[in-house]
C-alpha angles and dihedrals in degrees: 000000000000089000091055091052092052090048093053092047092052091050092052092049091048092051091049096052091043090053092049090050092053092046089056095045093092089062087075086071098041100047090257094303129122119251111254121198126204121225108278128236108265134204093012114195132189124211113193123221146159105307089329143066136211117224124195132181142167122247129190112229111264119163090209095061112094105168149002117225119207117203130192138161092050090311093301089117129044144162127204122221114199114225123215102233094194095064118103134215128018112320138184116240124193140181138181114231104206138194098037125157118232114275146075121311140192116208127196121199124200128177120215132201125214090270093056096255111147134207124237113273125278112204134207132166134198149134135276119210132205147137098336092052092047094049090055093056117109126218117242109261124244108224096191135354115186147160110248123217090254091058097256123123120236123198122195116197131205116233119293125245114256096253095044116109100186150309127268110215122193128187144139122255126224090272092057096251119139115245131193127188135172121228113204118233091253093048107111101174131040123191120199114192097179105037116137098226092195087075129058123251121220129212140179132186123229127211142190112206089218138353092265096054116131093201137054123225127208137206121227110276119259124209122213138176121210105263105171125072112200118238118206116257093001100176146248078132117008115211130230129212087232129039103245132178089219123347130031146144120275120251116236094007130102109239118185123217094256089069094050095081097136099085092301094322130098146119091073126070130180088187089225091301114104109229096021093109119187133176101236151172118193139178118184101165090246090077131051120289119249121238116183093342110184134197115176150130129220128223140158118248135192122236114286148088116298142183125208106201124189126181117218114222098181141344117193117194124352121307114238094201123338128148138186097224145189118192138172115253135024099309144034124256122249118263091259091056098043091123089070091065122103087239142341143181121209115226115216124168145316091305084085095054111130093007132122115239115205127204110188120198139167131219120198093189139016107289145167110246137179122219128193145069137314124189147168117205111176113118103033110070123198093035123143135167123197121186118201102194142355128204137178122211133187112210 
């Protein structure tokens, strides 16, 4: 029994000395010294930029730490960041890593003390952006740009891309001075009261690839002339001077008596849906026929090529004689004299439903013109025409 106890004791002592020997084996590679590690970089963050990144990290004050080394490209590249050893407390250190090609990167950060002892690695990954990214960016789209009746210019924008942060818009005002404004990404409408519409405006969209980006990226600038001239009460829906359940008289349009064949009302139709709002002419046989009915508005235009575009909502029956018309002067011609107009488009039947009808015309000098519709509805009963919108463009 005593022999067994001695045997166990000898085995325990042998295991102990063997363990100590193995624990000291590493000293063969460290000149007999223990490995000492510096405090590591903590909470490392990466901020992407244009062919560069910004790195930041927290570091607990340690008078022995003299630098942080940042490695990338499989440690073939590095940058050293000196550390102020006299500072106290936890501090945030940062550095810009410049001259980087576009792409994804892994960065390793080590701190070093004055004796050359390093910390364990702190890792962070991220992207670098540049010319290829910028060339792929798309400018925000202008939905409409038009001259309003009061002389101002309104611009309606389509929705921004998610990484867009705004649009830079440049133009000259009516005094010839250059102007520059910024439209925020959630700005859907821009109104310019002093824009010289004889000159183009330019715009470019700027982006940040993510919310931490230290640089802004820009699309190529686009130039655009104003090409839409706002017509009053242009539809979708049209408005009436009264608030009818069905028929009414159009606001801001001239409507002659021939059109008002619904007990003194006409030219406007809600089609039994309040708020629908169509420009209309209708003959059902139970109301008076229409002879040379006219709905129009008059404005003065500069020389140029134009398009009057109307969108048909619905035509019921077959039109006897109805025209979308543009004419010189302060009125429209009668149906029999439609050839004297600057331009016209003959409406027919429901094959035009949902379609845009275009009347092109050219002015060689500044003129007063009237734009609208003229119709005769006498022989074809149960005929109605409802127009959803009208627009005027200068090309």
